[in-house]
Residue, then its C-alpha position, 0 to 999 in steps of 0.5 A: m500500500e502506498a503512503a498517503i501524500a500530504l497536501p497543503i492543509t488549510y486548517v488543522r486543530l486538536l480536539g482532546e484526543a482527536v485531530r480535525i483537518d479541514g480542506l485536505v485534498v488527497e490525489d493518491e491513485c490508490v486512495v481515489r480508487m478505493v474511495a470510488a469503490r466504497l461510493d459505488a458500493g453505497e458505503d461511507p468512505a470516511r471510515l476508509l480514510r480514517d483507517a488510511v490515516e491511522i495506518g500511515a501514521r503508525v508506519l511513519d512512527r515505526e520508521q522514525t523509531g528505527a532511524q533513531a535506534d540506528f543512530v543510537k547503535a552507531e553512537f554506541e559503536r563509536a564510543a566502544r571503539e574509543l573506549d577499547a583504544q583507551f583500554v589497550e593503551r592503558a593496558r600496555t602502560v600497566a604491562e610495561r610498568l609490571d614487567a619492570k617491577v617483576d624484573e626488579a624483584f625476580g631478576p636472575d642477576h640483581g633481583l631482590v627475591t633471587r638474592a634473598l633465596e640464594r642467601h637462605f637456600g643456596d648450597g654454598s651459604a652457611e645460613a641456608v635453611q636446608h642445612k639447619v633443617r638437616m641438623v635439627v632432623a638428625e638430632v630429633a631422629v637420634k633422640m627418637r631412636e633412643d626413646l623407641q629402643r628404650q620403650f620397646s625393649a621394656d617389659s612393662d605396660h609402657n611398652p605398647l608391644a608388650v600386650f601385643q606380644r602376650m596376646a600373640v603368644g596366647t593366640l599361637r598357643d591356642t591355635g596350636q592346641r586347636q590344630t592338634e585336636q583337629l589333627r587328632a580328630m582327622d586321624e580318627k576319621l582317617g582310621l575309620l575311613r581306612e576301615e570302611v575302605v577295607r570293608l568295601r574292598a572286601e565286599r567288592e572282592k566278594l562281588t567280583e568272586l560272585e560274578a566270576e562264579r556266576d560267569r563260570g556257571t554261565a560258561k558251563g551252560r547253566t544261566f540264571e534263567e535256566a536255573v529258575f526254569e529248572a526250579l520252577e519245572r520241579l515245582a510244577t511237576v508235583r502240582d500237575d502244572t506245565c512249565d514252558a521256557v518262552g524267553d526266546a519266543p516273542g509274544a505280544a509285548g516282545k520277548k518279555g516273560d521268561v517262563v510261563v506256568s499253566i495251572d493244572a494243564c497236565a490234567g486238562p485245560a489250564r485254569g490260569r497262567i503265571v509268568f515268571e521274569a528272571k532278571d540278574k543283569k541290571h538293577l531296576s527301579r520299582n516303577e520300571a520293575l512294575a511296568y516290566l511285570d505288567a508288560s510281561r503279564a499282558g504279553r504272555d496272556a497271564d493272570y499273575a506275574v512274578m519277578v525272580v532276582p538274585p538277593e543283591r538285585l532286588p529293585a529299590r523300595t520293594w520287598p520279597l514275597r510282598e504282593v503289589n496290586g494283587d497281581k505282581l510279586f517279587v522274590t529272590f532266588d539263589p541258584e547255589e542254594d540246595s532248597p529254593l524255598a523262597l521261589e517255592v513260596a512265591y510259586g504257591l502264593a501266585r498259584a493260590r491267588v490265581l485259583m482264588r480269583r476263579g474260586q470266588a464264583g464256586g465254593l472256595d473258602v477264600d478266607a481260609v486260603r488267605a489265612e494260609v497264605e499269610r501264615a506261609a508268608q510269615a513263616m517265610e519271614d521267619v526263615r529269612r530271619v534265621k537265614s540272616q542269623l546263620t550267615g553271621a553265626t559261627t556256632s550252633i550251625e547244625q541246630a539252626r539248620s535243623i530249625l530252618e528245615t523244620m520251618a521249611a517243612g512248616v511252610r510246605a505244609h501250609l502250601a499243601q494245605i492251600d492245595v487241599l483247600l483248592d482241590a476241595a473247592e474244585g471237587d464241590d464244583 
């Protein structure tokens, strides 16, 4: 927007905070065009003219203020240059005077401070401070050494090391006593450990001899499985049962199950089946052994499963001649023994359990059979206890053996009574 052109004013006067202009003529093309447009539109052009005057006045005021600011800035810059020149000149004068004073005080040849330091600290001056300090330190050191020697050589409480020495001696004495006691205790423990090592070595040698003996038996053609089969075959023959070695014949679950006994199969159809699993090579956990017996029973279509192991191979947390779930049993068997009584008891218990299940639908006296089974198990426990006593006994062997044979006869009598009860029940049927 172009600035308004001021024309000769006929008359201008102030009315309070307003200005009154008479006879003002504006010939600016833009103003004329805008006024004409307002008139054509039927509007009052006075407001347009007032706005034009007010805006133009503000623009002129701002331009005048900017011109004054530039003037003030130029004046400040000129004054700053003059002040800087004066400061530089005065600083140069002060520096020259300061250099002269410093040279006068600290000059290397004739400076006051240099001469004073040379006199008090120079090596060639007898009054040098370091010489005096050295002499004083030497005297103090000699005196301190003598005082310390007298103090630390005394055996009184004034000697700070006396108490420490007594404490150190006491501590060393107590430590020595404790070490002696600990060494004595360690010697005792080592003695016990040596005895334990000797015992374990002896047990290992026994186990080695046992394994060697077992290997010799295997070399002769008689394995643990074959020994179990021979013993079971003798037990089955006297009861009219059949005994078959099926360890090499695969069943529904593979080759699980070594010997299958068919009850009363010599006289007609089998009244039940018992599978025997002979294990002497590997230690099994309880769960593994139970799962193995279940698989053997299912694979050989048997009613009852028995695991036969050497005495030292019994699975953990299992007990011989104790039934599990009413269809599984563990028993120990030593082929070197003359009488396989434990295996005979397990055979009779398993056979009775199978026939009891069949007899529940007939006239079998289940309570009587169960009582005889419990008596047989108890008698077998007595036999085992006496056998353990025989192992460590050195006297009265023959008497204990007689007692053992008597108990074994009692067990066989209980088993015979079980067979009588079962046969009587079959006769009633």
